[in-house]
C-alpha positions in Angstrom: -0.2 0.1 0.0 1.2 3.4 -1.0 2.1 5.6 2.0 -0.6 8.2 0.7 -3.4 5.4 0.6 -1.7 4.5 4.5 -1.9 7.9 6.0 -5.5 8.0 4.4 -6.3 4.5 6.0 -5.2 6.3 9.1 -7.3 9.6 9.2 -10.2 7.5 8.3 -9.7 5.0 11.4 -9.1 8.2 13.6 -11.7 10.7 12.6 -13.9 7.4 13.6 -11.9 6.7 16.5 -12.6 10.3 17.6 -16.7 10.2 16.1 -17.4 7.2 18.6 -15.3 8.8 21.9 -17.7 12.3 21.2 -21.1 10.2 20.8 -20.4 8.3 24.0 -19.6 11.6 25.8 -22.7 12.7 24.7 -24.7 9.5 25.6 -23.3 9.7 29.0 -24.1 13.3 29.5 -27.7 12.6 28.7 -27.9 9.7 30.3 -26.8 12.6 33.6 -29.4 14.9 32.5 -32.2 11.9 32.7 -30.9 10.7 36.1 -30.6 14.0 37.5 -34.9 14.2 37.1 -35.7 11.1 37.6 -33.5 9.9 40.7 -32.9 13.1 42.5 -35.6 13.3 45.1 -34.5 16.9 47.3 -32.0 19.3 46.2 -31.0 21.8 49.4 -28.6 25.2 48.8 -27.8 28.2 47.2 -28.9 30.4 43.8 -27.8 33.5 42.5 -30.1 34.9 39.9 -29.8 37.5 37.0 -32.1 38.8 34.9 -31.1 40.5 31.3 -33.1 42.7 29.2 -33.4 41.7 25.3 -30.4 44.3 24.7 -27.9 42.2 27.3 -28.1 44.6 30.1 -28.8 43.2 33.6 -31.5 44.8 35.1 -32.1 42.3 38.2 -29.6 40.3 40.6 -30.2 38.4 43.3 -29.2 35.8 45.8 -31.0 33.4 47.9 -31.8 29.5 49.2 -34.0 26.6 47.7 -35.1 23.3 49.0 -37.0 20.8 46.2 -38.6 18.0 47.5 -39.6 16.1 44.7 -42.8 15.9 43.8 -43.9 19.2 44.2 -42.9 20.5 46.8 -40.4 23.4 47.2 -39.4 27.0 49.2 -37.9 29.5 47.1 -36.2 32.2 49.4 -35.2 35.9 48.1 -32.6 37.1 50.5 -31.3 40.4 48.4 -32.1 43.3 47.7 -35.8 42.5 47.9 -37.2 40.2 50.7 -39.5 37.3 49.2 -40.6 34.0 49.9 -42.3 31.5 47.3 -43.3 28.1 48.7 -44.8 25.2 46.8 -46.8 22.8 49.6 -47.7 20.2 47.0 -51.4 21.8 46.3 -51.1 25.3 46.6 -48.1 28.4 46.4 -47.8 30.9 48.5 -45.9 34.2 47.5 -44.7 36.6 50.7 -43.2 39.9 50.3 -42.0 40.9 53.1 -41.9 44.9 52.0 -45.6 45.1 51.0 -46.4 42.9 53.9 -48.4 41.1 51.1 -49.2 36.7 51.0 -50.6 36.1 47.7 -51.9 31.7 47.0 -52.7 30.1 43.9 -53.3 27.0 43.2 -50.3 24.4 42.2 -51.2 23.1 38.7 -52.5 26.5 37.7 -49.5 28.9 38.8 -47.2 25.9 37.8 -48.6 24.6 34.5 -46.2 27.1 32.6 -43.6 28.4 35.1 -39.9 27.2 33.9 -40.0 25.7 37.8 -42.0 23.4 37.3 -39.5 21.3 35.5 -37.6 21.2 38.9 -40.6 19.9 40.6 -41.4 17.2 38.5 -39.9 13.3 38.7 -39.6 12.4 35.5 -37.8 12.5 32.1 -37.9 15.8 30.7 -38.5 14.7 27.0 -42.2 14.2 28.6 -43.0 17.8 28.5 -39.6 19.2 25.9 -37.9 19.0 22.8 -34.1 17.9 24.6 -31.4 19.4 22.3 -27.5 18.2 23.1 -25.2 21.7 23.1 -21.7 22.1 22.9 -19.9 21.8 26.3 -18.7 24.9 27.6 -17.1 26.4 31.2 -16.6 22.7 32.5 -20.3 21.7 32.1 -22.4 19.5 29.7 -25.3 22.0 27.9 -28.8 21.2 27.0 -31.4 23.2 25.1 -35.2 21.8 26.5 -37.9 23.2 24.6 -41.7 23.2 25.5 -43.6 20.7 23.2 -46.5 22.9 23.7 -46.2 26.5 23.3 -45.7 28.8 26.4 -46.8 32.2 26.6 -44.0 33.1 29.5 -40.6 31.4 28.7 -39.2 29.7 25.1 -36.6 27.9 26.0 -34.5 26.7 28.7 -30.9 25.7 29.0 -29.4 23.4 31.7 -26.0 23.2 32.8 -24.8 20.0 34.6 -21.3 19.3 35.8 -19.2 15.8 35.5 -21.1 14.1 38.6 -24.5 15.6 37.2 -25.7 18.0 39.7 -27.1 20.8 37.7 -25.1 24.1 38.0 -27.2 26.5 35.6 -29.8 26.9 34.1 -31.0 30.0 31.6 -34.3 30.7 30.7 -35.7 32.9 27.6 -38.9 34.0 27.6 -40.7 35.6 24.5 -40.0 39.3 25.1 -36.4 38.4 24.8 -35.2 38.8 28.5 -32.6 36.4 29.8 -32.6 35.3 33.1 -29.7 32.9 34.6 -29.3 30.9 37.5 -26.5 29.7 39.0 -26.8 26.7 41.9 -24.5 25.6 44.5 -26.5 22.4 45.9 -26.8 19.1 47.1 -28.9 16.5 45.6 -31.2 13.9 48.0 -30.5 15.2 51.2 -33.2 14.9 54.2 -35.0 18.3 54.4 -37.6 18.8 57.1 -41.3 18.0 55.9 -42.2 22.0 57.8 -39.9 23.4 55.3 -42.6 23.2 52.5 -45.6 24.5 55.1 -46.3 28.1 54.7 -48.6 29.9 57.6 -48.9 34.1 56.3 -47.7 35.7 59.4 -50.2 37.8 61.5 -51.2 41.3 60.4 -50.1 40.5 56.3 -53.2 40.6 53.3 -53.3 37.7 52.0 -54.5 36.9 48.9 -56.4 34.2 47.6 -57.3 31.1 49.3 -55.3 27.8 49.9 -56.9 24.5 48.2 
């Protein structure tokens, strides 16, 4: 065999090998995505959230803590800049605005039907609700784009970044107005969380809008 032919054969074999490795890595990352949604029962940790305008200007920045128990229960606590607590008890969502001294109650099924956070409260494969597309890895994370199978009036798609252990570290949401919300997470998975975490009782003296079911 001529050298040219030999080199082409070797080059072809290397391309096939590298392609197979890339496919294997993608499959492994996809498995980690499915495991995050089907095998993680609880999450606990902190978050940093930033909202950007359509032109890319940051218009809001906040920090806080989150607690999640699948399916259907969560506690999202904004500490800065404006204190707010959002609790899902499995039936209702309670939104407590400390500055306004006001609590709003909404049925969980109606409030969460199209909200991006709904994906975090469900213990099922993301394929049930979204078309999942693998994106190029960046920042040490494997990235996936999730587009709702049914059009949402609130958001276009969600991008999720997972680390090598399958922990979600970032979530990027693009809404219908072109605004982008970036949430960075520092959480632990499958840790014990007290049941009272997902119970909310309005403080005395606050205005209550809505009724619990």
